[in-house]
C-alpha positions in Angstrom: 4.3 19.6 -3.6 5.8 16.3 -4.4 3.9 13.6 -3.7 5.7 12.2 -0.1 5.0 8.3 -1.2 4.2 7.4 2.2 1.2 6.0 3.4 -0.5 7.1 5.9 -2.6 5.5 9.3 -5.4 7.7 11.0 -7.6 7.3 13.7 -11.3 8.9 14.2 -12.3 10.6 17.3 -14.5 12.9 18.9 -12.9 15.6 17.8 -12.4 14.1 14.4 -8.9 12.8 12.2 -5.9 11.4 14.7 -2.4 11.4 12.5 -1.2 7.3 14.0 1.3 6.3 12.5 3.2 6.6 8.6 4.9 4.4 6.9 7.3 4.8 3.5 4.7 2.7 0.6 7.9 1.0 -1.1 7.2 2.8 -4.5 5.9 6.1 -6.5 2.9 7.3 -6.7 0.8 5.0 -4.5 -2.7 4.5 -6.0 -4.6 1.4 -4.3 -4.3 -0.3 -0.2 -6.3 -3.6 0.3 -6.2 -5.3 3.4 -6.2 -8.3 4.3 -5.3 -10.8 7.7 -3.1 -8.9 9.4 -0.9 -7.4 6.0 -1.5 -4.3 4.0 -0.6 -4.5 0.6 0.1 -1.5 -1.3 0.1 -0.8 -5.5 2.7 2.1 -6.7 2.2 3.2 -10.4 5.2 5.2 -10.2 8.5 3.8 -11.2 8.9 0.5 -11.6 5.8 -0.1 -10.7 5.5 -2.1 -8.0 2.9 -4.0 -5.5 4.4 -4.0 -1.6 3.0 -5.5 2.1 3.3 -3.8 5.4 1.6 -6.0 8.3 0.1 -4.3 10.6 -1.0 -4.4 14.5 -4.0 -4.4 15.8 -4.9 -2.1 13.3 -3.2 0.8 14.1 0.6 0.1 12.9 2.7 -0.5 10.2 5.5 -2.2 9.8 7.8 -2.9 5.9 8.3 -6.1 5.9 11.9 -6.7 4.1 11.7 -8.1 0.9 8.3 -7.8 0.4 8.8 -5.0 -3.0 7.1 -7.8 -6.1 7.4 -5.8 -9.7 4.7 -6.1 -11.7 6.3 -7.2 -14.8 5.9 -6.3 -18.5 3.7 -3.1 -17.2 4.1 -0.1 -19.6 3.7 3.4 -19.3 -0.2 4.1 -20.8 -1.2 0.3 -19.2 -1.1 0.4 -15.6 -3.6 -1.4 -13.2 -5.4 1.4 -11.1 -6.8 -1.5 -8.5 -5.3 -4.5 -6.0 -7.3 -6.3 -4.9 -7.4 -10.9 -3.3 -9.5 -13.2 -3.6 -10.6 -15.5 -1.0 -7.9 -18.0 -2.7 -5.4 -15.4 -1.6 -4.4 -14.4 -5.9 -3.5 -11.3 -7.6 -6.2 -9.5 -9.6 
């Protein structure tokens, strides 16, 4: 079954997990998520590897931000980052 290339927001209830929202990952094969303040950063490794970010309100819904996709310059098929991380000065690691 092909991947959907989407991000799902789940909430925890007494009966289990409930699907709250689903948005596009901004690329192909999302492999890592990092949250900071009101932004969720997504690392996509397929196709043209990129970072993408979405705004989250009250941590229950996600809104795509226009122009937020940033390609990973120099990424090669055999050597790709495996996780997204942000320092306290908002620099990519």
